[in-house]
C-alpha positions in Angstrom: 7.7 9.8 2.8 7.1 9.4 6.5 9.4 12.4 7.4 7.2 14.7 5.3 4.0 13.5 7.1 5.8 14.0 10.4 6.6 17.6 9.6 3.1 18.2 8.3 1.4 16.9 11.5 3.9 18.7 13.7 3.0 21.9 11.9 -0.7 21.1 11.6 -0.3 21.8 7.9 -3.3 21.5 5.5 -1.3 19.7 2.8 -3.7 17.0 1.8 -6.5 17.0 -0.8 -9.8 16.2 0.7 -11.3 13.5 -1.4 -14.7 11.8 -1.4 -14.9 8.4 -3.1 -11.6 9.2 -4.9 -12.6 12.7 -6.1 -11.1 15.9 -4.8 -13.6 18.5 -3.7 -11.1 21.3 -3.8 -10.3 21.6 -0.1 -7.0 21.0 1.7 -7.0 19.4 5.2 -4.4 18.4 7.8 -3.7 14.9 9.1 -5.4 15.9 12.4 -8.5 17.0 10.6 -8.7 13.8 8.6 -8.2 11.7 11.7 -11.0 13.5 13.6 -13.4 13.5 10.7 -14.7 9.9 11.4 -14.7 7.2 14.0 -12.2 5.3 12.0 -11.9 1.5 12.4 -8.5 1.4 10.8 -5.7 3.8 10.0 -2.8 2.6 7.8 0.8 3.8 7.6 3.4 3.2 5.0 6.7 4.5 3.7 7.2 6.0 0.3 8.4 3.2 -2.0 11.6 5.0 -2.9 12.6 4.9 0.8 10.9 1.6 1.8 14.0 -0.5 1.8 16.0 1.8 4.1 14.9 1.4 7.7 16.7 4.5 8.9 14.1 6.5 6.9 11.3 5.1 9.1 12.5 6.2 12.5 11.5 8.1 14.5 8.8 9.3 12.2 6.6 6.2 12.1 6.7 6.0 15.9 5.6 9.6 16.3 2.8 9.2 13.7 1.5 6.1 15.3 1.4 7.9 18.7 -0.5 10.8 17.1 -3.0 8.4 15.5 -3.6 6.7 18.8 -4.1 10.0 20.6 -6.7 11.2 18.1 -8.3 7.8 17.2 -7.9 5.6 20.3 -10.3 3.0 19.0 -8.8 2.6 15.6 -6.5 -0.3 14.7 -3.2 0.7 13.1 -2.2 -1.4 10.1 1.0 -1.3 8.0 0.4 -1.2 4.3 3.3 -3.2 2.9 4.5 -1.8 -0.5 6.4 -3.8 -3.1 9.6 -4.1 -5.1 10.1 -2.5 -8.5 10.1 -4.3 -11.8 13.0 -6.7 -12.4 15.6 -5.2 -14.7 14.0 -1.7 -14.8 16.2 1.4 -14.8 14.5 2.5 -11.6 15.3 -0.7 -9.6 18.9 -0.6 -10.9 19.2 3.0 -9.7 18.6 1.7 -6.2 21.2 -1.0 -6.5 18.9 -4.0 -7.1 18.4 -6.2 -10.0 15.2 -8.1 -9.3 11.8 -7.6 -7.6 12.7 -10.3 -5.1 16.1 -8.6 -4.1 14.4 -5.3 -3.4 11.3 -6.7 -1.8 13.3 -8.8 0.7 14.6 -5.5 2.1 11.2 -3.8 1.9 9.5 -6.7 3.7 12.1 -6.7 6.5 11.7 -3.0 7.0 7.9 -3.2 7.3 8.2 -6.1 9.7 10.6 -4.0 11.9 8.3 -1.0 11.7 5.2 -3.0 12.7 7.1 -4.3 15.7 8.4 -0.9 16.6 4.9 0.7 16.7 3.1 -2.5 17.9 0.9 -2.4 14.8 -2.2 -4.5 14.7 -1.1 -6.1 11.4 0.5 -5.8 8.0 -1.5 -5.8 4.8 0.8 -8.0 2.6 0.4 -6.3 -0.8 4.1 -6.7 -1.7 3.9 -10.4 -1.0 0.8 -10.8 -3.2 2.4 -9.0 -6.2 5.4 -11.3 -5.7 3.2 -14.3 -5.7 1.4 -13.2 -8.8 4.7 -13.0 -10.7 5.6 -16.5 -9.5 2.1 -17.7 -10.6 2.8 -16.5 -14.1 1.5 -12.9 -14.3 4.0 -11.1 -16.7 3.3 -7.5 -15.6 2.2 -6.3 -12.2 3.7 -2.8 -12.7 2.6 -0.1 -15.2 5.8 1.9 -15.2 8.4 -0.1 -13.4 7.2 0.9 -9.9 3.5 1.7 -9.6 1.1 -1.2 -9.6 -0.6 -1.9 -12.9 -3.9 -0.1 -13.5 -5.7 -3.4 -14.3 -4.6 -6.6 -12.6 -2.2 -4.9 -10.3 -4.7 -2.6 -8.6 -7.3 -5.4 -8.7 -4.9 -7.6 -6.6 -4.2 -4.8 -4.2 -7.9 -4.2 -3.7 -8.6 -7.9 -3.1 -5.7 -8.0 -0.6 -7.1 -5.1 1.5 -10.6 -6.5 1.3 -9.7 -10.0 2.3 -7.2 -8.9 5.0 -9.6 -6.5 6.7 -12.9 -8.4 6.3 -11.8 -12.0 6.3 -14.3 -12.6 3.6 -13.8 -15.0 0.7 -12.8 -13.4 -2.6 -13.5 -16.5 -4.7 -16.8 -15.2 -6.1 -15.7 -11.6 -6.8 -16.6 -10.6 -10.3 -14.4 -8.1 -12.1 -13.2 -7.3 -15.6 -11.5 -4.0 -15.4 -11.1 -0.4 -14.1 -12.2 2.8 -15.9 -9.3 5.2 -16.0 -9.3 8.5 -17.8 -12.5 7.4 -19.5 -11.0 4.2 -20.8 -11.5 0.6 -19.6 -8.3 -1.0 -18.4 -9.2 -4.7 -18.8 -8.3 -7.6 -16.5 -8.1 -10.7 -18.7 -9.6 -14.0 -17.6 -6.1 -15.4 -17.1 -5.1 -12.3 -15.0 -8.3 -12.7 -13.0 -7.5 -16.3 -12.1 -3.9 -15.5 -11.2 -5.0 -12.5 -9.0 -7.5 -14.6 -7.0 -5.0 -17.5 -6.6 -2.2 -15.1 -5.6 -4.2 -13.4 -2.8 -5.4 -16.7 -1.6 -1.8 -18.1 -1.6 -0.8 -15.3 0.9 -4.0 -14.8 2.9 
């Protein structure tokens, strides 16, 4: 959650695994070290999904974090990564007082829009909207456990969303049939592939 990141940067705490291409190299670094490591084009901010529908959990932390990013990376654009609602009817979504993805996501979307305005962000990567569109377009499962994105089609859509949003490039000719996870291929079916491409194009 944002308050934890705030405490970590205020204390300059090395609390983050240093990863290269998704693989940890066994070192811990601070937010400041990560920000100074490259001449970043973009830095993204988001709230933990369990707090993403409660705007009081964003402030003042996201403002302080954005100021810190701008201090250390003055040329980088700051984007908000919009997370998503939990699975309709799941125990987890019910525990937060919602029944459907749409009910929860309406609050999530509103909070991210307010946060983007608060910090004068350069944009919002609309991942939650894409997962919502996929469900409307007939994809039965976008989650793998009620709240994380599915390892196959779910993550594929998120990757497409980031790629198209940041580059502006077409995704119509992207070829993909699955992710390798724990040594196994998590397939994306032909139907899921078609829905993923359509859903991203519907939003972006």
